[in-house]
C-alpha positions as CSV (number, residue, x, y, z in Angstrom):
1,M,110.8,240.0,107.0
2,K,108.7,242.7,105.9
3,C,104.7,242.4,105.0
4,K,101.8,244.4,103.8
5,I,98.4,244.6,106.2
6,K,95.4,243.2,104.4
7,T,91.9,243.1,105.2
8,G,90.5,239.9,106.5
9,S,87.6,238.0,106.0
10,G,86.4,237.9,109.4
11,V,86.3,234.3,109.6
12,A,89.2,234.1,112.1
13,A,87.1,236.4,114.9
14,K,84.1,233.8,114.2
15,D,85.5,230.5,113.6
16,S,89.4,230.1,113.9
17,S,89.7,231.6,117.0
18,K,88.4,228.6,119.2
19,W,91.0,226.6,117.6
20,F,93.8,229.3,118.6
21,Q,92.1,229.6,122.4
22,E,92.3,226.1,122.8
23,W,96.1,226.2,122.5
24,A,96.4,229.1,124.3
25,N,93.9,227.8,127.4
26,Q,96.7,224.9,127.7
27,H,99.5,227.7,127.9
28,G,97.9,230.2,130.2
29,I,97.5,232.4,127.3
30,I,94.5,235.0,126.3
31,L,94.3,235.6,122.7
32,F,92.9,238.5,121.2
33,P,89.7,237.3,119.1
34,G,90.8,237.4,115.6
35,T,94.0,238.0,113.4
36,L,95.9,240.6,112.0
37,N,96.4,239.5,107.9
38,A,99.3,240.4,106.1
39,V,100.9,239.3,102.8
40,P,104.9,239.0,102.6
41,S,106.9,241.2,100.4
42,M,108.6,238.4,99.0
43,K,107.9,235.3,96.8
44,G,108.7,232.0,98.5
45,F,108.5,233.6,102.1
46,P,110.6,231.4,104.4
47,F,109.0,229.7,107.3
48,P,110.9,228.0,109.8
49,D,111.6,224.2,110.4
50,D,110.0,224.3,114.2
51,Y,106.7,225.1,114.7
52,I,103.5,224.2,116.8
53,C,101.3,221.5,115.9
54,L,97.9,222.3,116.4
55,K,96.1,219.2,114.8
56,K,95.2,217.6,118.2
57,F,93.1,221.0,118.4
58,D,90.6,220.1,115.4
59,Y,87.9,219.4,117.7
60,A,87.4,222.8,118.9
61,M,86.7,223.7,115.2
62,G,84.3,220.5,114.5
63,N,85.8,220.7,111.0
64,K,86.8,217.5,109.5
65,H,86.6,218.4,105.6
66,S,89.9,220.1,106.1
67,R,91.9,217.1,106.8
68,N,91.4,216.1,103.2
69,I,93.0,218.8,101.8
70,P,96.3,218.0,100.1
71,G,99.4,219.7,102.9
72,Y,96.8,219.9,105.7
73,S,98.9,220.9,108.7
74,P,97.8,223.4,111.2
75,R,100.3,225.4,113.1
76,F,101.6,228.2,114.6
77,Y,104.7,229.9,114.0
78,P,106.4,232.0,117.1
79,A,107.3,235.3,116.1
80,I,108.3,239.1,117.0
81,L,105.9,242.1,115.5
82,N,107.8,245.2,114.6
83,N,110.3,244.2,117.3
84,Q,107.9,244.9,120.4
85,Q,105.2,241.8,120.4
86,R,105.1,238.4,120.6
87,V,102.9,236.8,117.8
88,W,101.6,233.3,116.4
89,V,101.3,233.3,112.5
90,F,99.1,230.6,111.7
91,Q,98.9,228.5,108.4
92,W,96.4,225.5,107.8
93,R,98.3,224.1,105.5
94,E,102.0,224.1,103.6
95,F,103.0,226.5,101.0
96,H,105.4,226.0,98.6
97,G,106.8,228.9,97.0
98,K,103.9,230.9,96.9
99,K,103.3,234.1,98.8
100,P,100.6,232.9,101.5
101,L,98.3,235.1,103.4
102,L,99.6,235.3,106.9
103,E,97.4,235.1,109.7
104,I,98.9,236.9,112.6
105,V,97.4,236.2,116.3
106,A,98.4,237.8,119.8
107,E,97.0,238.5,122.9
108,V,96.1,242.2,121.9
109,C,94.5,244.0,118.9
110,L,97.5,244.6,117.1
111,R,95.9,247.3,114.5
112,E,94.8,249.1,117.7
113,K,98.3,248.9,119.7
114,F,100.3,249.7,116.7
115,G,97.8,252.3,114.9
116,L,98.1,249.8,111.7
117,K,95.8,250.3,108.5
118,D,96.0,248.5,105.4
119,E,98.9,248.7,103.4
120,D,101.0,249.4,106.0
121,T,104.4,247.8,106.5
122,I,105.3,245.2,109.5
123,D,108.3,243.4,110.2
124,L,108.0,239.8,111.6
125,E,111.3,238.1,113.3
126,W,110.8,234.3,113.7
127,R,111.6,233.2,117.4
């Protein structure tokens, strides 16, 4: 699945990384603080049925209001980036037929490792 790199808002580095790291701590993984943002090249981007539910880590965010948003379901989808790097794609709610902004989490800075800049194309494969 091809995706284009986009600049993020910086929120993941500041806030969401607490959520991600709580999950990672339980699995002996150290994540890079922040995410790589990408937009799928196709509408109706197919997410797999299997995912890692992150609801039990809500306490790390102190984020009570998100639970009331329709479709709230924070999750990681394990994937491989550019046939080389294991990553997790984060989504905090379900999407139906839209082109979501993907938040890609990894153990390394993906922009540095792959020399990525905005508008570059990456390839994601679900694991």
